[in-house]
N, C-alpha and C positions, 0 to 999 in steps of 0.2 A: 641528182642526175650524174653523180660520180660513177665512173665505170661504164657509162652507156656507150655503146658502139655507134659510130656515126652512120647515118642512113645511107651515105653514098660510098662508103669505103668498101672496096672489094679486094679480096686476097689475090695478089698477083701470082701467076704460075711460077715466075722466076724466084719468088720468095721461098719456094719449096726446095730450091737448089742453090741457095746462097747462104752464107753464114751471117750471124747477127752482126758481126763486125763489118761485113760488106754492106749490109743494109743500113747500118748506122752511118757509114761513110757516104753512102748514096744520099741519105737524108741531109747530112751536113753540107753536101755539095749544092743543095738547093737553098741554103741559108746564106743571105748576103746582106751587106749594108747598102741599102738602096737610098739614093738622094730623096729627101722629102718632096722636092719639087716635081718628082716623077710619079708620086703616089697620089691617086685620086680617091676621094671618099666613096664608099659604096652608094650607088644611086638611091635616093629616097631613104637613106639610113634612118630608121625609126627611133633609134636610141639617142638621147641628148647627151652631148659632151659638155659638162659644166666646169667652169673655172672656179670650183668651190674649194673648201678646205681639203677634201680628199684628193683633189687634183694637185694642190700645192704639196701635199705629202708625197704624191707620186713623182712630182717634179724633183723634189729633194732626193728621192730614192734613185731616180734616173741619173742625177748629177753624180751621186756617190758610187753607184754600182753599174750604171748603164741599164739597158733593157735586158732583163734576165730571161724572160720568155719572149721569143721572137713573135712579131706580128705575123699575120697570114695574108698574103696577097696573091693575086693571079695576074698573069701578064695579058694585056689587051693587044688587039691586032695592030694598033698604032705604035706599039713598043712601050707604052706607058704601063703603069701598074694600077690595079684596082684593089683597095683595101677591103679585105673580107672580115678580118678580126684584128682589133688593136687600135681602134679610133682614139681611145683615151691615151694609149702609149704614144701614138703619133702626136697628139696635142701636147703631151708632156715633153716630148723631145723638142717641139717647137718652142715651148716656154723656157726650156733649159738651154736653148741656144744651139742645139745640135743641128747638123745639116743632113744626117742620114738616120734611117730607122732599120734596125736589125729585123729582117723579115724572112719567112719561109715562103718560097714560091711553090704554089700548088697548081695542079692541072685540073681545073674545074670549069664546068659550063655555068651559065648564069643561074640556073635553077639550083644546081648543087651548091653554088656559092651562097645563094640566098638561105638555104636550109642551114648551112654551117654558120652563117652570120647570125641568124636568129638563135641557134643553139648556144653559141659562145657567149652572146650577150645576156642570155637568161641566167648566167651564173652570177650576175650582179646581185648585190645584197638588196638594193632598192630599185624597183622598176615602176614607173608611173603608169596609170591606166592607159594613157594615150600611147605610150611606148609599146605596151602589150598589144593594144588594139591593132596598130599598124604592123607589128611584127607577126602576129597571128595571121593577119590578112596576107602579108607577103609570102609567108611560108606556105599557106594553103593554096595560094594562086600558083606557086611553083609546083606544088604537088599535082594540081590539076593539069598543068602542062606536061607533067610526067605520066599522065594517064590515070590519076587518082580521081575518084568521085567523092567530093567533100561538100555536100549540099548543106551549108550551115545557115542558109537564109530562110529555112523553113523549119517548122516544128510539127511533129517530133522529128528528131534527128535520127536517121537510119544509115548504118554503114552500107554503102552501095557496092563495095568491092572487097572480096575476101582473098586470102592468100598470104603466104609468108612475106612476099615482097611488097605488099600493099601498106602504105602509110595511111591508116585510117584516122578519123577524128578521135576515136577512142584511144588509139595509141598515143597521139599527141597529148590528149588530156592526161593520160597516165604519166607521161614523161615530165610534164610541167606541173602536175598536181592540180589540174583544173578539170571540172566536169565538161562534157561536150556542150551543155547548155550555156555554161559560163563562157566558153570560148566564143560561142555564137553572140553572146551579149557584148563581149569585148569588140568583136568585129563590127557590130552595129555602131559602136562609138565613132568609127571612122566616117560616118555620115553626118556628124555634128559639125557646125561651124566652129572655127577656132576659139571663139570666146566661150562657148558652152563647154568645149572640150577642156579648156583651161580651168573652168569651174569644177569639172570632174577631177582633174589632177589636184586641185587645191582642197578637195573634199567638201566643197560647198554643195555640189549636186551628187547624190548617190547613184549607184549603178542603175537600178530599176527606173527611176524617173528619167535618167539620161537616155536609156534605151527607148522609152516612149517618145521622148523629144526627137530622137534620131529619125523617126518616121515622118516628121514634118518637113516641108520644103524649106529652102534657104530663107525666103522672105519671112515665113512664120517664125522660124528659129530666131531671126534677128529681131523680130517684134518681141519675142520672149526675153531676149537679152536686154532690150530697152526697158521692159517692165521690171526686170531684176534690178537694173540700175535705179529705176524710179522708186521702187518700193524697198530697196535694200533687203530683198528677201528672195530666196529661190523657191520654185514651185514644189509642192509635195507630190508624192507618187499619185495620189488620187487626182490632183489637178492635172498632171501630165496625161493621165489616162483619159480624162474628159476632153482635154485639148486634142489628143490624137483622134478620139471618136468624132469630134466636131470637124477635124481636118478630113477624115475619111468621108464624111457626109457633105463636104464642100462648104461648111458653115464656119470655118475658123477664120474670122476676120480680125483685123487689128482691134476692133471694139470688143470682140468676144474674148480675145486673149487678155485685154485689160480687165474685163469683168471677172474672169477666172482668177487672175493674178492679184486682184485687189481684195479678194476675200480674206478675211482674218482667219488664220489657221490657229487651232488650239494652242500649239506650242509657241505662238507669237503674241498671245494676249499679254498685255502688260499686267504684271503682278505687283501688288502692294503688300509688303511684309511688315507686320507690326509685332514688336516684341511683347509677348504676353505679360511679362512681369511689369514692364514700364506702363503699359496701358491699364493694367489692373489697379495700379497705385492711384490712378486718376479717376477711378470709378467708385462711387459709394458702395460700401460693403453690402448694403441691402439690395443691390442689383444682382440678380442671379447671372451666372456665367452664360446661360442660354440667351440672355437678353443683352449681351455685351455689344453685339453688332448694331442692334437697334439704338442703344444708348449712344454709341460713338457717332452714328449717322445724325442723330438729333443734335448732339453737341456740335458737330461740324456745321449743321444748318444754322444754329444760333450764332456760331462764331463768324460765319460768312455774312450773316445779317449785321452783326456788330461792325465788321470791316466796311460794309457798304455804307452804313450810317455815318461812320467816322470819316469816310472819304467825302461824303456829301457835305458834312460840316466844314471840312478843311477847304472845300472848293468855294465856300461862300465868302 
């Protein structure tokens, strides 16, 4: 995404008649040290700010050199500021004991700010599925309000609006390296209850099963969560497809979910591994390899019989 022009940046007529030095001075005049207590986080900010090892490194950097790249804020009608880009820098300043955050004040409306917020955070090295889901949804809703048609809830996806000024789904996909269908899948994740969405972030539930579960209502999803806790196993893609079908037919009851989730999946069958060399040493040489399983089973039957007889003698 390096070098990509911001979607809302327009060339000012004044820029054609001013020097670069004048423009730089104008930009610097918009950079200020704003008290942290006057800066509000972006509403429904989808990206998590974690006090992890990376944050601690950022805190040390801020203590040593300050905030090198200013955060981006916009001023609200009540005189306070809304943080558009720089939530991690703001948190680092708080942990470092600073009282202000070096910020650039930009003149953006809510939809323009939303698009910039999403773009700037997508430069992170690691982004959770839930973060992508809500970020895509927020950006596309902002585009809709700006007059874009982005029907991501149906398949196939068709670009409804053409023109150089149109932010289509295809363009978003190209910018973030995702297909239009994948963007649609991510947005479906916003319909999951928090517990299921957390399983997706943890990698316990893959994308396609999660999308199928997103079509269930909240009660059914919570029944699925209960079954996951009960069986200590997440549903397969096939199981989620069948549950969605039952839901669409009006037949997905708590009992039906239990029946589907209680099925033994091939990858969950208990496996018993026996070392061939060790087992072979205990089998007479005249027993062919092809009869090894039969011999082991019969030997176990005799041994179990021996254990039962010994237990009966000991109980007398």
